[in-house]
C-alpha positions in Angstrom: 4.9 0.4 10.6 2.1 -0.5 13.0 -1.7 -0.7 12.6 -4.0 -1.6 15.5 -7.7 -1.8 14.6 -10.6 -2.6 16.9 -8.4 -4.3 19.5 -10.1 -5.9 22.4 -8.1 -7.6 25.2 -9.6 -9.5 28.1 -8.6 -11.6 31.0 -10.6 -14.5 32.5 -13.9 -16.0 31.6 -17.5 -14.8 32.2 -18.8 -13.9 34.7 -15.4 -12.9 36.0 -14.0 -11.7 32.7 -12.3 -8.3 32.7 -12.2 -6.3 29.5 -8.9 -4.5 29.7 -8.9 -2.9 26.3 -11.9 -2.2 24.1 -12.1 -1.2 20.5 -8.6 0.5 20.4 -7.5 1.7 17.0 -4.4 3.7 15.9 -1.7 3.7 13.3 2.0 4.5 13.7 3.9 5.5 10.5 7.5 4.5 9.9 9.9 6.6 12.0 7.3 8.1 14.2 7.3 8.0 18.0 3.7 7.4 19.3 2.7 7.7 23.0 0.0 5.9 25.0 -1.0 7.8 28.1 -3.7 7.5 30.8 -4.3 6.6 34.4 -2.9 3.3 35.9 -5.1 0.5 34.7 -6.3 2.2 31.6 -4.9 -0.5 29.3 -1.7 1.2 28.0 0.7 -1.6 28.8 -1.8 -4.3 27.9 -1.8 -3.0 24.3 2.0 -3.3 24.1 1.9 -6.8 25.6 -0.8 -7.9 23.1 1.3 -6.5 20.2 4.4 -8.3 21.6 2.7 -11.7 21.9 2.7 -11.8 25.7 -1.2 -12.0 25.8 -3.2 -14.4 23.7 -6.8 -13.4 24.7 -7.4 -10.6 22.2 -9.3 -9.9 19.0 -9.1 -7.3 16.3 -6.3 -6.7 13.9 -2.6 -6.0 14.5 -0.4 -5.5 11.5 3.4 -4.8 11.8 5.4 -3.8 8.8 2.8 -5.4 6.5 2.6 -8.7 8.5 -0.8 -9.5 10.1 -0.4 -10.9 13.6 -2.6 -13.8 14.7 -3.1 -15.0 18.3 0.0 -15.3 20.5 2.3 -16.8 17.9 5.0 -14.5 16.5 7.3 -15.4 13.6 11.0 -15.1 13.5 10.6 -12.1 11.2 8.4 -10.4 13.8 11.0 -10.7 16.5 13.6 -9.3 14.2 11.3 -6.4 13.5 9.9 -5.7 17.0 11.5 -5.6 20.4 10.3 -4.5 23.8 11.9 -2.6 26.7 10.2 -3.2 30.0 9.5 -1.0 33.0 11.7 -2.8 35.6 15.2 -3.4 34.2 16.1 -5.6 37.1 13.1 -7.9 36.7 13.7 -8.2 32.9 17.3 -9.3 33.3 18.3 -12.8 34.5 20.1 -12.3 37.9 22.6 -15.0 37.2 23.5 -14.0 33.6 26.3 -11.5 33.0 25.8 -8.7 30.5 28.0 -10.6 28.1 25.7 -13.7 28.3 22.5 -11.6 28.0 23.7 -10.0 24.8 25.5 -13.0 23.2 22.5 -15.3 23.7 20.3 -12.7 22.1 22.6 -12.2 19.2 22.9 -16.0 18.6 19.2 -16.5 18.8 18.8 -13.8 16.1 21.4 -15.6 13.9 23.9 -12.8 14.1 27.6 -13.3 13.3 30.7 -11.5 14.7 29.1 -11.6 18.2 32.1 -10.1 20.1 32.3 -7.1 17.8 28.5 -6.6 18.0 28.6 -6.7 21.8 31.3 -4.1 21.8 29.3 -1.9 19.5 26.1 -2.3 21.4 27.7 -1.4 24.7 29.2 1.7 23.2 25.9 2.7 21.6 24.1 2.7 25.0 26.9 4.5 26.8 28.5 1.5 28.7 32.1 0.7 28.2 33.8 -2.7 28.0 34.2 -2.7 31.8 30.5 -3.6 32.1 30.6 -6.6 29.8 31.1 -9.2 32.5 29.2 -7.7 35.3 25.9 -9.1 36.7 22.7 -7.2 37.2 23.2 -6.8 40.9 26.5 -5.0 40.2 24.8 -2.3 38.1 22.7 0.7 39.0 19.1 1.0 37.8 20.1 3.2 34.9 22.9 0.9 33.8 20.6 -2.1 33.9 18.1 -0.2 31.7 21.0 0.5 29.2 21.7 -3.2 29.1 18.0 -3.9 28.4 18.0 -1.3 25.6 21.2 -2.9 24.2 19.5 -6.3 24.3 16.5 -4.9 22.4 18.8 -3.3 19.8 20.8 -6.6 19.3 18.1 -7.8 16.9 18.4 -4.7 14.8 14.6 -4.0 15.1 12.6 -1.4 13.3 10.0 -0.9 16.0 10.6 -0.6 19.8 7.8 -1.0 22.3 8.7 1.0 25.4 6.7 0.2 28.5 7.4 3.1 30.9 11.2 2.7 30.4 12.2 5.3 33.0 9.5 5.2 35.7 11.6 2.8 37.9 14.6 5.0 37.8 15.8 8.0 39.8 14.8 11.3 38.4 18.5 12.2 37.8 18.9 9.2 35.6 15.6 9.4 33.7 16.7 12.3 31.4 19.9 10.4 30.5 17.9 7.3 29.4 15.3 9.4 27.5 18.0 11.3 25.7 19.7 8.0 24.8 16.5 6.7 23.3 16.1 9.9 21.3 19.6 9.6 20.0 19.1 5.9 19.1 15.9 6.7 17.3 17.6 9.4 15.2 20.6 7.2 14.4 18.7 4.1 13.4 15.5 5.6 12.1 13.4 3.5 14.5 9.7 3.7 15.2 8.6 3.9 18.9 5.4 3.1 20.7 5.9 4.4 24.2 3.7 3.9 27.3 4.0 6.5 30.0 2.0 8.1 32.8 4.2 11.2 32.6 2.9 13.6 30.1 6.1 15.7 30.1 8.1 12.6 29.0 5.6 12.0 26.2 5.8 15.6 25.1 9.6 15.3 24.9 9.7 11.8 23.2 6.7 11.5 21.0 5.2 13.1 17.8 1.6 12.0 18.5 -0.2 10.3 21.4 -3.5 8.6 22.3 -5.2 9.2 25.6 -6.7 6.1 27.3 -9.4 5.8 29.9 -10.9 2.5 31.2 -9.5 0.5 28.3 -10.7 2.9 25.6 -8.9 5.5 23.5 -10.8 8.7 24.1 -8.6 11.1 22.0 -5.6 11.2 19.7 -3.5 14.4 19.3 -0.1 15.6 18.3 2.3 16.8 21.0 1.9 20.4 20.0 -1.7 20.2 21.2 -0.6 18.5 24.4 1.9 21.3 25.2 -0.8 23.9 24.5 -3.3 22.0 26.7 -5.6 22.1 23.7 -7.3 18.7 24.2 -10.8 18.2 22.9 -12.3 15.7 25.4 -13.1 16.6 29.0 -11.0 13.6 30.3 -7.9 14.6 28.3 -8.2 18.2 29.5 -8.5 17.0 33.1 -5.5 14.6 32.7 -3.4 17.5 31.3 -4.5 19.8 34.1 -3.7 17.1 36.8 -0.2 16.7 35.3 0.7 20.3 35.9 0.7 19.7 39.7 -0.9 21.3 42.7 -2.0 24.9 42.4 -2.8 27.0 45.5 -6.4 28.3 45.4 -6.7 32.0 44.8 
């Protein structure tokens, strides 16, 4: 479903140029959930944005469902195949657009028919009833906004979802609800996920495999069984896993 090979992403021009991602390579088979983890600034979200076409200063090879991507331009087929859910659901929704307008515009842009029926089904799928259809973002909680953002992503009937820390802006009590919703949607629709998170427990719950990033480079790839067993091979990945377990009182 996704192949990333020798991906470099940079910002600015020499001598101020910043190399945000360097020589990143990984593949994600159809139906798999793949995680990208690492410290803040390690390049995780930058990779997603390059795939989505939100960054044009990159080189290497990106292939999605057999379609090779070039530059920042994305075809209509790409946008029907790939959708992205962002970290901050309030910032990703237009404050003056109702839920109905957000979803109906997306459906019409994708050339979908039976818009009313599709909106009803989308709201049901993300756990929001018809009472939310004509509300505005400021009338919704953080979790409800993220459900709308997920519904908008699903409106195109994509095969690949890019998830950029989809629960980090939410209260802890709501995070599990959204993660379980994403798990259910993946199972029902047979979707492929690429998920960025700084929370290793979330990745262990959501993903089949993951790549550990440091300073723009992938230092290790592993399955989540090795993550749970703290059986990383690289020193950095072991330190990251140890740090995620929290503070331990010295003996």
